[in-house]
C-alpha positions, 0 to 999 in steps of 0.5 A: 341623607342629602349631600352636606356642605362638607360633602360638596366641598370635599368632592369639589376640592378632590376634583380640583386636585384631579384625585380619585376617592381611592387615591385620596383615601390612600393619602389620608389613611381612610377607606375609599368607602369612608370618603364616599360616605363623607361626600354623600353626607352619610357620615361626619368625620371626627375632628382629626379627620377634618384636620387631615382633610383640611391639611391635605387640601390646604384650606382652613377647617372652617371652610369645609363646613362654611356655606361660603365658597371662599376657601381662603376668605377672598371676600374678607382678605385685606388684599383688595386686588383679587387677581393678586390674592388668587396668585398668592393662593396659587403660590401657596400650593407650590413646593416649599422651594418655589414658595421661598423663591416667590417670597424672595421676589416679592421681598425684593420688589417691596424693598425696591419700592421702599428704597425708591420712596426713601430716596424720593423723600431725601431728594425732597429734603435736599431740594428744600435747602 
């Protein structure tokens, strides 16, 4: 049986994380042979197994069976700056503590820009008087 989209993506994700089939099988609670068979397209996981795999790699289940290589819908995301979007995806892989820090920094930056815009608008109001 030829390699499937799922098998190809699972292998790619596993290699990106630099994790062996053995280690992945331990982390997911599957046999090493099962992981090998999924990657080779010899077996198709149950929905529970799909969910475990998707959760482990932090990708949508749809990505595992979709022909597209965009794990997080880069092509259709409302963020036009692809470098920024890639940075967000990388932040999503960080620990919860680091994610909170990144979110705090982003919120501070956004708030700073909103305040600047608000103050600029008030300056315009004052100059009109």
